[in-house]
KEDOLUM-660540 format. One line per 4 residues: number of its first residue (from 0); their letters; for each residue x, y, z of C-alpha. Coordinates in steps of 0.02 Angstrom, whole numbers. Layout:
! KEDOLUM-660540
NUM> A> X:Y:Z ~ ...
This chain:
! KEDOLUM-660540
0> MADG> -1944:-3266:183 ~ -1970:-3426:79 ~ -1894:-3441:-94 ~ -2066:-3447:-170
4> DKSA> -2116:-3287:-85 ~ -1958:-3202:-148 ~ -1993:-3256:-324 ~ -2170:-3194:-313
8> TLGT> -2112:-3026:-250 ~ -1981:-3008:-386 ~ -2106:-3063:-517 ~ -2231:-2932:-462
12> ASNF> -2099:-2795:-472 ~ -2041:-2859:-639 ~ -2218:-2864:-707 ~ -2248:-2686:-650
16> AQRI> -2090:-2627:-738 ~ -2141:-2726:-892 ~ -2311:-2645:-892 ~ -2230:-2473:-891
20> EQKL> -2113:-2521:-1032 ~ -2254:-2597:-1132 ~ -2354:-2437:-1110 ~ -2207:-2333:-1170
24> WKYS> -2178:-2447:-1319 ~ -2361:-2436:-1359 ~ -2349:-2246:-1363 ~ -2189:-2254:-1465
28> ASGN> -2273:-2365:-1594 ~ -2426:-2252:-1603 ~ -2465:-2162:-1763 ~ -2494:-2001:-1662
32> IVKR> -2334:-1901:-1663 ~ -2373:-1823:-1493 ~ -2398:-1993:-1411 ~ -2231:-2053:-1482
36> WLLE> -2142:-1915:-1389 ~ -2262:-1895:-1243 ~ -2135:-1940:-1109 ~ -2007:-1816:-1177
40> IVSW> -2138:-1679:-1194 ~ -2197:-1709:-1016 ~ -2016:-1710:-954 ~ -1978:-1545:-1042
44> SLSA> -2141:-1472:-973 ~ -2089:-1526:-798 ~ -1922:-1437:-819 ~ -2010:-1281:-882
48> ACMA> -2133:-1288:-736 ~ -1990:-1299:-610 ~ -1901:-1151:-688 ~ -2064:-1055:-691
52> GIVI> -2086:-1095:-507 ~ -1914:-1023:-471 ~ -1945:-867:-576 ~ -2116:-835:-497
56> MLFI> -2046:-852:-322 ~ -1904:-734:-364 ~ -2028:-605:-429 ~ -2129:-619:-269
60> YKDK> -1982:-596:-149 ~ -1872:-480:-253 ~ -1809:-335:-145 ~ -1905:-402:5
64> RIPD> -1854:-480:169 ~ -1792:-659:168 ~ -1948:-768:183 ~ -1979:-860:346
68> WPLG> -2056:-1025:294 ~ -2112:-1172:402 ~ -1989:-1308:454 ~ -1843:-1192:422
72> LTLN> -1859:-1205:234 ~ -1754:-1073:147 ~ -1766:-991:-22 ~ -1598:-1070:-69
76> AYIS> -1664:-1243:-29 ~ -1820:-1210:-132 ~ -1715:-1155:-281 ~ -1594:-1300:-259
80> VLSK> -1730:-1434:-261 ~ -1822:-1362:-410 ~ -1660:-1332:-505 ~ -1608:-1513:-481
84> VASA> -1776:-1575:-545 ~ -1769:-1451:-690 ~ -1594:-1507:-739 ~ -1637:-1692:-734
88> ALLL> -1802:-1668:-826 ~ -1716:-1562:-958 ~ -1584:-1693:-998 ~ -1709:-1834:-1026
92> PVSE> -1783:-1766:-1190 ~ -1608:-1718:-1248 ~ -1545:-1894:-1216 ~ -1692:-1978:-1301
96> ALGQ> -1684:-1860:-1450 ~ -1497:-1896:-1471 ~ -1536:-2081:-1465 ~ -1665:-2061:-1602
100> LKWS> -1548:-1957:-1709 ~ -1423:-2098:-1696 ~ -1535:-2205:-1807 ~ -1567:-2062:-1926
104> WFNK> -1379:-2034:-1942 ~ -1354:-2208:-2014 ~ -1511:-2199:-2122 ~ -1478:-2041:-2222
108> GNSK> -1342:-2016:-2351 ~ -1190:-2126:-2374 ~ -1131:-2262:-2258 ~ -1060:-2202:-2093
112> KMWD> -922:-2272:-1987 ~ -980:-2402:-1864 ~ -891:-2308:-1725 ~ -1018:-2166:-1744
116> FEIF> -1147:-2280:-1667 ~ -1048:-2285:-1506 ~ -1016:-2097:-1509 ~ -1203:-2062:-1525
120> DNAS> -1241:-2188:-1390 ~ -1114:-2108:-1271 ~ -1179:-1934:-1313 ~ -1352:-1986:-1254
124> RGPW> -1276:-2037:-1088 ~ -1168:-1890:-1036 ~ -1053:-1743:-1073 ~ -898:-1842:-1130
128> GSLL> -991:-1926:-1271 ~ -1074:-1760:-1314 ~ -903:-1678:-1331 ~ -845:-1818:-1448
132> LLVR> -1005:-1801:-1548 ~ -977:-1614:-1569 ~ -801:-1649:-1634 ~ -861:-1789:-1747
136> TKGK> -1003:-1689:-1826 ~ -905:-1525:-1823 ~ -1063:-1444:-1755 ~ -1151:-1458:-1923
140> SLAA> -1291:-1579:-1878 ~ -1449:-1569:-1776 ~ -1372:-1691:-1653 ~ -1234:-1564:-1617
144> LGAA> -1365:-1449:-1540 ~ -1417:-1585:-1418 ~ -1234:-1620:-1376 ~ -1205:-1435:-1342
148> VTLF> -1357:-1429:-1228 ~ -1290:-1579:-1131 ~ -1121:-1495:-1108 ~ -1190:-1326:-1055
152> ALAM> -1311:-1412:-936 ~ -1160:-1448:-825 ~ -1160:-1264:-775 ~ -1345:-1253:-732
156> DPFF> -1325:-1285:-545 ~ -1190:-1151:-520 ~ -1294:-1027:-619 ~ -1449:-1062:-514
160> QQVV> -1344:-1035:-356 ~ -1287:-865:-418 ~ -1463:-801:-454 ~ -1497:-746:-275
164> QYPE> -1390:-651:-153 ~ -1435:-572:14 ~ -1360:-398:35 ~ -1399:-294:188
168> HWRI> -1506:-140:158 ~ -1572:-7:274 ~ -1759:-22:305 ~ -1876:92:402
172> QQGT> -1924:25:573 ~ -2078:58:676 ~ -1996:176:801 ~ -1933:353:768
176> GTIP> -1774:442:818 ~ -1776:611:906 ~ -1650:754:905 ~ -1662:924:992
180> RATG> -1674:1092:906 ~ -1662:1255:1000 ~ -1800:1382:979 ~ -1722:1507:1100
184> YSSY> -1600:1517:1244 ~ -1598:1583:1421 ~ -1442:1592:1529 ~ -1440:1468:1670
188> GARD> -1425:1532:1847 ~ -1477:1456:2012 ~ -1526:1627:2076 ~ -1492:1807:2029
192> EYRL> -1343:1883:2118 ~ -1345:2059:2189 ~ -1220:2183:2257 ~ -1249:2350:2339
196> TGLN> -1246:2428:2167 ~ -1382:2314:2102 ~ -1396:2154:2002 ~ -1225:2074:1974
200> LVLD> -1180:2005:1803 ~ -1166:1816:1823 ~ -1090:1726:1675 ~ -1172:1571:1606
204> QNLL> -1062:1439:1685 ~ -1117:1304:1566 ~ -1064:1404:1413 ~ -908:1467:1502
208> AVAN> -848:1290:1539 ~ -856:1246:1354 ~ -785:1411:1294 ~ -634:1403:1411
212> RFFY> -576:1243:1325 ~ -564:1342:1163 ~ -498:1503:1241 ~ -346:1423:1321
216> KNGT> -332:1251:1242 ~ -364:1165:1076 ~ -548:1143:1116 ~ -647:983:1131
220> VPIT> -591:857:1002 ~ -739:757:933 ~ -724:574:979 ~ -728:464:825
224> FGKG> -861:331:841 ~ -926:216:705 ~ -947:311:542 ~ -948:482:625
228> TRAE> -916:558:795 ~ -997:536:964 ~ -1156:638:973 ~ -1140:795:1079
232> VPLS> -1329:823:1084 ~ -1455:716:1178 ~ -1528:621:1031 ~ -1614:453:1037
236> CPSS> -1620:317:906 ~ -1711:151:932 ~ -1607:65:798 ~ -1432:75:728
240> NCTW> -1474:212:603 ~ -1583:367:611 ~ -1597:514:494 ~ -1691:676:517
244> PQYE> -1770:786:386 ~ -1701:960:359 ~ -1730:1066:515 ~ -1684:1233:592
248> TLGM> -1605:1269:760 ~ -1543:1420:853 ~ -1355:1420:878 ~ -1195:1518:861
252> CSTC> -1098:1552:701 ~ -927:1624:664 ~ -843:1698:513 ~ -662:1752:486
256> TPAE> -567:1842:349 ~ -380:1876:326 ~ -331:2050:384 ~ -143:2068:351
260> DLLE> -178:2218:241 ~ -244:2313:392 ~ -73:2305:475 ~ 81:2411:444
264> FKCL> 258:2391:508 ~ 339:2536:598 ~ 429:2587:756 ~ 324:2702:863
268> NATL> 330:2780:1035 ~ 163:2746:1117 ~ 83:2674:1272 ~ 146:2498:1307
272> DWIR> -29:2433:1338 ~ 21:2258:1284 ~ 158:2218:1411 ~ 139:2076:1532
276> IPDT> 150:2171:1697 ~ 109:2356:1695 ~ 183:2477:1819 ~ 86:2514:1978
280> NPTT> 36:2689:2032 ~ 101:2701:2211 ~ -41:2816:2259 ~ -192:2731:2184
284> LQSV> -113:2558:2172 ~ -192:2543:2000 ~ -102:2471:1851 ~ -22:2600:1738
288> FPNG> 51:2566:1567 ~ 208:2668:1534 ~ 257:2742:1366 ~ 395:2663:1263
292> TSCG> 459:2634:1088 ~ 405:2473:1001 ~ 438:2403:828 ~ 319:2286:744
296> YWLK> 154:2275:654 ~ 24:2403:705 ~ -163:2397:676 ~ -218:2543:569
300> ADDP> -329:2655:676 ~ -336:2831:744 ~ -234:2768:891 ~ -129:2627:815
304> LLMT> -115:2467:917 ~ 39:2357:917 ~ -19:2180:870 ~ 152:2092:861
308> GYDI> 323:2167:894 ~ 450:2205:1029 ~ 505:2345:1145 ~ 670:2426:1094
312> DHGT> 695:2534:1248 ~ 849:2506:1355 ~ 863:2510:1542 ~ 677:2488:1577
316> NHSG> 579:2349:1659 ~ 509:2302:1489 ~ 666:2305:1382 ~ 668:2163:1255
320> EVLL> 491:2105:1294 ~ 411:2026:1140 ~ 226:2029:1093 ~ 190:1861:1008
324> MRAQ> 2:1875:989 ~ -137:1998:1022 ~ -326:1983:1013 ~ -409:2153:1004
328> PLLD> -600:2175:1006 ~ -669:2312:896 ~ -783:2369:1038 ~ -698:2433:1194
332> VSTR> -726:2310:1334 ~ -768:2448:1458 ~ -861:2580:1359 ~ -923:2471:1214
336> DPLL> -869:2608:1097 ~ -801:2558:926 ~ -616:2568:885 ~ -599:2737:801
340> GYTP> -515:2744:632 ~ -524:2558:598 ~ -628:2503:448 ~ -697:2326:476
344> KLKP> -680:2202:333 ~ -829:2096:386 ~ -1007:2148:348 ~ -1090:2215:506
348> IRNP> -1205:2096:600 ~ -1339:2153:719 ~ -1310:2102:901 ~ -1138:2020:880
352> LAHV> -1066:1921:1024 ~ -885:1962:979 ~ -795:2057:842 ~ -608:2041:857
356> VIVS> -443:2055:764 ~ -320:1916:806 ~ -138:1934:752 ~ 0:1805:780
360> GGDV> 185:1826:744 ~ 221:1639:746 ~ 370:1631:864 ~ 501:1744:944
364> MKVQ> 626:1730:801 ~ 496:1774:669 ~ 437:1925:768 ~ 615:1987:792
368> RNET> 648:1963:605 ~ 496:2071:569 ~ 410:1936:466 ~ 231:1967:412
372> PIAN> 114:1897:546 ~ -47:1799:529 ~ -197:1914:547 ~ -383:1874:550
376> ECMI> -537:1977:582 ~ -672:1866:659 ~ -851:1888:714 ~ -961:1778:824
380> SWCV> -1150:1798:827 ~ -1316:1714:856 ~ -1383:1627:701 ~ -1512:1505:637
384> KNML> -1436:1347:563 ~ -1523:1244:432 ~ -1459:1067:459 ~ -1466:885:411
388> SEYS> -1420:755:542 ~ -1387:569:537 ~ -1347:440:669 ~ -1273:279:602
392> EGGY> -1198:134:698 ~ -1151:240:847 ~ -1079:384:745 ~ -1161:554:725
396> TEIV> -1139:669:575 ~ -1223:834:534 ~ -1217:951:386 ~ -1255:1137:399
400> NRTL> -1338:1183:235 ~ -1351:1369:268 ~ -1352:1495:408 ~ -1454:1652:442
404> VNTT> -1391:1804:538 ~ -1471:1972:569 ~ -1387:2103:459 ~ -1516:2243:481
408> DGPN> -1463:2414:541 ~ -1521:2490:704 ~ -1473:2606:847 ~ -1333:2564:966
412> PWTT> -1411:2455:1101 ~ -1273:2489:1227 ~ -1281:2605:1375 ~ -1133:2599:1497
416> FPFY> -1081:2704:1645 ~ -962:2677:1791 ~ -1014:2655:1970 ~ -908:2710:2118
420> DGLG> -861:2644:2288 ~ -876:2740:2451 ~ -713:2829:2419 ~ -773:2893:2252
424> KVAG> -665:2775:2153 ~ -727:2677:2003 ~ -782:2507:2066 ~ -853:2438:1905
428> ITYI> -954:2463:1747 ~ -1141:2458:1730 ~ -1200:2382:1565 ~ -1371:2407:1493
432> YSEN> -1417:2317:1333 ~ -1581:2391:1276 ~ -1648:2263:1152 ~ -1683:2080:1134
436> VTLT> -1603:1980:994 ~ -1728:1925:863 ~ -1699:1812:712 ~ -1832:1768:584
440> SPSG> -1796:1622:467 ~ -1859:1608:287 ~ -1987:1482:350 ~ -2064:1617:460
444> AMYE> -2004:1544:625 ~ -1947:1673:752 ~ -1803:1647:873 ~ -1776:1766:1019
448> IDNM> -1644:1791:1152 ~ -1681:1914:1292 ~ -1564:2060:1325 ~ -1500:1988:1490
452> TQVQ> -1448:1826:1406 ~ -1365:1929:1270 ~ -1258:2024:1395 ~ -1215:1869:1495
456> TLSL> -1164:1775:1339 ~ -1060:1908:1253 ~ -972:1941:1418 ~ -897:1766:1405
460> FDDV> -788:1827:1264 ~ -729:1978:1364 ~ -614:1861:1459 ~ -502:1824:1311
464> FPSS> -543:1970:1195 ~ -440:2076:1229 ~ -283:1979:1275 ~ -96:1985:1240
468> YTIT> 34:1847:1235 ~ 209:1903:1281 ~ 380:1831:1320 ~ 533:1907:1403
472> NSTD> 717:1856:1389 ~ 678:1687:1315 ~ 645:1599:1150 ~ 550:1454:1226
476> ELDA> 364:1483:1199 ~ 326:1386:1359 ~ 394:1539:1451 ~ 264:1653:1370
480> MLRY> 117:1717:1472 ~ -57:1766:1422 ~ -129:1924:1500 ~ -318:1916:1493
484> KQYI> -474:1978:1584 ~ -412:2152:1547 ~ -572:2230:1608 ~ -497:2217:1783
488> TKNP> -409:2379:1826 ~ -283:2308:1950 ~ -197:2143:1982 ~ -210:2085:1800
492> WMRN> -240:1901:1765 ~ -102:1800:1683 ~ -83:1617:1639 ~ 49:1505:1568
496> MTYN> -11:1404:1418 ~ 55:1241:1350 ~ -43:1274:1191 ~ -108:1440:1128
500> PWMF> -243:1409:995 ~ -234:1589:931 ~ -54:1573:874 ~ -87:1470:718
504> SNVS> -159:1493:544 ~ -314:1386:578 ~ -401:1520:682 ~ -555:1511:569
508> AHMD> -573:1322:594 ~ -544:1342:781 ~ -683:1471:788 ~ -800:1356:692
512> NMVT> -766:1213:813 ~ -798:1327:961 ~ -967:1391:900 ~ -1018:1214:854
516> ALTN> -982:1156:1032 ~ -1079:1305:1102 ~ -1224:1269:984 ~ -1230:1089:1046
520> LIRS> -1240:1153:1224 ~ -1382:1272:1179 ~ -1476:1129:1096 ~ -1451:1024:1254
524> AEDH> -1532:1151:1370 ~ -1688:1103:1466 ~ -1788:1253:1409 ~ -1825:1321:1236
528> TEMM> -1792:1157:1147 ~ -1905:1037:1056 ~ -1874:862:990 ~ -1875:831:803
532> KGPA> -1932:660:746 ~ -1852:562:605 ~ -1865:387:532 ~ -1766:247:611
536> FDKE> -1680:120:501 ~ -1602:-47:532 ~ -1504:-165:422 ~ -1598:-313:353
540> SIVD> -1547:-444:229 ~ -1656:-436:74 ~ -1677:-546:-78 ~ -1577:-473:-222
544> VRWE> -1613:-562:-386 ~ -1480:-559:-521 ~ -1582:-604:-672 ~ -1432:-616:-787
548> WMAL> -1386:-782:-705 ~ -1552:-855:-765 ~ -1497:-830:-946 ~ -1411:-999:-959
552> PLGL> -1550:-1107:-881 ~ -1687:-1019:-980 ~ -1580:-1021:-1136 ~ -1551:-1209:-1119
556> LGLT> -1737:-1233:-1091 ~ -1772:-1142:-1254 ~ -1636:-1235:-1350 ~ -1700:-1401:-1285
560> FIFL> -1874:-1355:-1345 ~ -1804:-1314:-1518 ~ -1697:-1472:-1520 ~ -1840:-1584:-1465
564> GATI> -1962:-1502:-1585 ~ -1840:-1520:-1731 ~ -1810:-1702:-1688 ~ -1997:-1737:-1679
568> IRNS> -2024:-1653:-1848 ~ -1881:-1749:-1924 ~ -1944:-1912:-1853 ~ -2118:-1879:-1922
572> MEQD> -2040:-1855:-2093 ~ -1941:-2019:-2076 ~ -2073:-2125:-1992 ~ -2081:-2240:-2145
576> QVGV> -1893:-2265:-2141 ~ -1839:-2255:-1959 ~ -1940:-2317:-1813 ~ -1950:-2227:-1646
580> YKTS> -1809:-2320:-1559 ~ -1730:-2177:-1461 ~ -1605:-2247:-1334 ~ -1685:-2420:-1328
584> AIAT> -1558:-2559:-1299 ~ -1683:-2686:-1364 ~ -1677:-2608:-1536 ~ -1488:-2620:-1535
588> LLYG> -1497:-2804:-1487 ~ -1630:-2844:-1617 ~ -1535:-2763:-1758 ~ -1357:-2809:-1711
592> LPEG> -1227:-2866:-1837 ~ -1236:-3047:-1898 ~ -1120:-3174:-1822 ~ -1012:-3185:-1976
596> MQRK> -983:-3000:-1980 ~ -943:-2996:-1797 ~ -812:-3129:-1826 ~ -737:-3032:-1971
600> IAES> -716:-2876:-1868 ~ -643:-2971:-1722 ~ -520:-3076:-1824 ~ -473:-2958:-1966
604> NVEK> -312:-2894:-1887 ~ -232:-2968:-1734 ~ -135:-2807:-1702 ~ -294:-2707:-1677
608> TPRS> -440:-2725:-1562 ~ -616:-2750:-1627 ~ -651:-2570:-1571 ~ -512:-2508:-1685
612> NAKE> -583:-2603:-1833 ~ -756:-2536:-1796 ~ -687:-2360:-1820 ~ -645:-2403:-2000
616> TKVK> -797:-2508:-2042 ~ -939:-2419:-2130 ~ -1120:-2471:-2113 ~ -1291:-2404:-2160
620> WVPQ> -1461:-2432:-2084 ~ -1587:-2498:-2209 ~ -1768:-2486:-2151 ~ -1854:-2655:-2124
624> RGWR> -1694:-2745:-2178 ~ -1563:-2703:-2048 ~ -1380:-2657:-2070 ~ -1293:-2643:-2237
628> FSGL> -1106:-2675:-2228 ~ -1002:-2564:-2343 ~ -827:-2628:-2314 ~ -682:-2658:-2195
632> TNIS> -519:-2584:-2253 ~ -405:-2688:-2142 ~ -480:-2863:-2170 ~ -342:-2991:-2188
636> PSIK> -313:-3066:-2363 ~ -372:-3238:-2310 ~ -536:-3171:-2249 ~ -561:-3057:-2399
640> SRES> -549:-3208:-2515 ~ -689:-3295:-2425 ~ -810:-3149:-2395 ~ -886:-3019:-2506
644> TATK> -850:-2837:-2465 ~ -1033:-2793:-2485 ~ -1149:-2906:-2388 ~ -1330:-2885:-2336
648> WS> -1424:-2956:-2188 ~ -1607:-2953:-2167
């Protein structure tokens, strides 16, 4: 580009800038107070508009999902841009007002130190000068307010950044979760099984498989998963969190109560019906329990039963045998007659599945020392459970609010009689249960279990109730044996156990875990179940507005308005004395110190800089006349003799 073209381009730009400056000077020289401060008012209004834009947007998106705007624009970027504009626009009126107050400072009152001019000038430029101005004025002038605003404005950006955060909250999704509730139960069987005597009693193998883990082991330990355990019911959840409203389901319940007071210690000669291996009748080949003398804790009844103790006979096959634990049902497993002379502690329940007294001596040494055993009376029954369930991040939790059992009285539903083989010997027992189990909840819903299912289910517990746990000539519990399935009249069943769950004090908790597992199985059956629907939730980031962080920006906006308004009012009152110069450098050049005074300050003391002398020189602004010099304390004697200490320039 030619030199002439460059000059023309620069001239055009310069003329454009000059036209803007001329326009601003024209407004500053106007007699209309609003026009004098139009730029500052517009700048403050722009800052207020930006902050209003931020506040409005925060109101719109508060507690809502993060907005998805075009071009990937985020709410943070929106706030950042507007906050930058607001900060810059807010500082312009503060800077200009400080510049104007600089002239007022030297116009009012006594002469001021020349150095104050530089402090005011620096204050209008940034925070360091504002800090010095606060110190110089001791916060007692209007200018101190503008300096404070400038300093606090440094924190505006961090405060704007803290206004919004994005926590994760659970929100309802379109899909729903489902969970099964049981409205009834029927025993599963591929086909009915018959013998010559009629229909054979086939146990529910599904329930038996679960129950056996609790009969002879520590049960099924819930697998910890997420915030709960792995779900043991076939629920479905389309998201990571589902909850279900309060619902009812058929299930099983248990209750236990301590029963040590129903035991008494004594030594008694009675039938040794608890020993591991009974004698065998050589004629009938049936098991026969001999009589013997045992010491221990006996269950109070018409025919007392040894619950823990030991045989004290000598020279017999059972000498020294120790009974560690015994589980005795309160209904005879063969006749279904109640245990005579025993007064139950638990309130009777209609159609119970099991009612048993479980007594544990602890170990061999405790039994032989005649220590008081652990005794519990427990009952298992059908019930209706009122529940709340939740599935969250892979973990399942449920709360049983209350349970309902049938406590009404009624006739004995049992009818039993033996049947015989071809030789006239007892081959088994025929059970007839004459009524169905019916439960009616407070909501009016009815739950029913047929009599066949009742018999098949309660017969599960006949395997382990009654049972006895004995040990012979050893103190190692691993040598103990459990005799169970005592409804068999010959070849009794025995098993070695690495862990006997009925030996410990947590029998009640063990029972609760067992009935919970059985309830889950009932709820998982194909028949007599229905799916309950519940809302599905998923985590979403939402806009959380912390309004307290807007206090500083809005507070500075208000203080700037007060500061600018006060400056405008003051300027209107001084318009005959102080012009509207603001931060104009032209005004400073036009009304600079005369050459002689400049020389005095520069040459007054060779050991100090002109800046140091300016700190001690006092001047005053005289309208229409310029600066009035009040004195220089460190002027050298030679200069003092040639110059007056009070000089005026116009």
